[in-house]
C-alpha angles and dihedrals in degrees: 000000000000117000128240090261090058092049090067087068096048116101114200131191116202114202107187130141096203103089099204092052092043093052092043091053092048093051098044096043092049089049088054091055104264127131105237138190126171145203131198097217144010095268093053091043092053090049093054091042089060095047101050139029112248129185098204133020122202107204131185113220098211114054133140116260110004106026126213095264093055092043090052092047091053093045092051091048089060104038142356094200104101125059113233124215115190129208119216140175121234091262095056103054091120089055090051090052088052088054089054088055088053091056106275114152097222144327134233127199122232133282086056117216109221096216091050091046093051091050092053091045091052092051092046091049091049090053090048092049093049092048092053090047090050091051088052093049093049090053094054111102098206131054117256093251090060092059091080116111110224123195145079101204118129090246097056093038089058090052093050091049089053091050091050091051098045101032097084092055123085094224125122116269124205116200115198124190145113121288113279096024093115104261092155090053090054091046089053090049090053089052093047091050092053134083086253095064093119093047129085120299106200123186131198129178105216090196089066097048111114110232089230096051103030095102093049092050094049104033101024124228142249124241108278094014089131140353109299095020094124091154136031116253135197115236129221093270090060093045090052094052110138089007140067130290114203112201110193123194090017089171089071095059112118113256094239090054090047088064091057092045089054090054092052091050091051101041107019089230137101141162130241117243105276092012129127099199133076118240119208121217136177106216135158111217128214117182131192136191138176089202131072101257094198089060091045089052091049089054092049092247094115131033111258093211090053091048092055090046095055098035095075096112110022122192117193110205115205123232116248091250087061092056104044092157088070097053098086096042088049091049092054090045091054089047089055094048091047095049100051095270096308122111099139092107095044124099133193110208121233090246091052091047090052090050093048092050095044096049116098096224101214088182091049121202093349091057091047090051093051092045093053092045093052092045092052091049093049094045116104090200133025094275128105105210128179093254089066091059123088091231135050129254115254122272095343093071110128120247115260113269119248116272110275094019116143089225092073108113114210116229118249113260093244091057091052091049093046093051091047092052089049091053092048092050091050090050093052092041094245097307103151096197092053092044091053091052093049091048090044094232132111123260093253092056090047092053090049091053092045091055092044092053096039093244124149112282 
């Protein structure tokens, strides 16, 4: 059962047509530490349900007008987020069972005993909380172990000090840095340093939002809002309520969606696609970009008013080449994570260390991680030597063998493909859509390859 401290976070909607019972429930539940709102009928309950995010709904089965079954059915068609507990008289048990089939969490018979009700509410809220957390975890791209920030260089230490100072606030944070530098890790660190650390951490890559479905993904949609919308769906803003929403590659968000994002930042409210009612959310926002947003704004590619709104607390994340002291510690960390937590028997040769430290790492930490993982997989013994790396050590690199010599070692296919993709991206000045056309693949496949090879996304 949830504790009293947890109850302060639970938001409950009471839908009950009997005024004395409705007011009694409101009073007693507030006294027990819950946040409570109420409605006198199904229509009013549905209206409030659409305007605010609740964790638990208490719903009477028998009401004039729209009854509890129909109210539940409509609620479930729009969102599966809250748990619903139904009240029933002894003569309507079969109706209550029907509500269970429609997705209700449980039912209680009247007269309702307050201690029994609070116990069921606590269990329902715990289930609701765990489901939201699971949604958040499923949406995270990296495994939890990879959310650690490794490094003791002055550059990364300065960043971590900034995170520690700004994390406890609720202000917007903008993380700027090249692709692969670990912006999501820093966003997670901001969340973990905040009062919302135990709440949802939701991530969205704005560069991957389809222009046709971006609004549905972010704001959610009502049933019938567009062709194929057979059921209502909560968007990312609703899922992030009370927690943190990390919006990566914010520069790629369509301009028309930027207008709606600005409204949410200013008012804390939005509407689902196809909806007529405002929904209030309490979200902390962390943004990230691998582009200079002030320059994007000057070119008309990003709204200037939105830029000033999100640039309140900027964090500039250094490229890996600017923190060379962290390359070897990071390499051993990735060795450990690749080899089931054990790297004690592994060694990185001096020549390999020199090569790792001399390389420019255009794909930053992500490229280093992938390089170490491949090397450890290719190694026939627990040693990372320079010949396992896709680049040569400085100065000591051997001269190319004569043409036709049997000593020529062919490059692995993945290295050839990675280098080709790099050359194409340079030619099209980083434009992913153009690069995908040149490579004759779709954007999704291109992003998959960029991540696989540790290249800027």
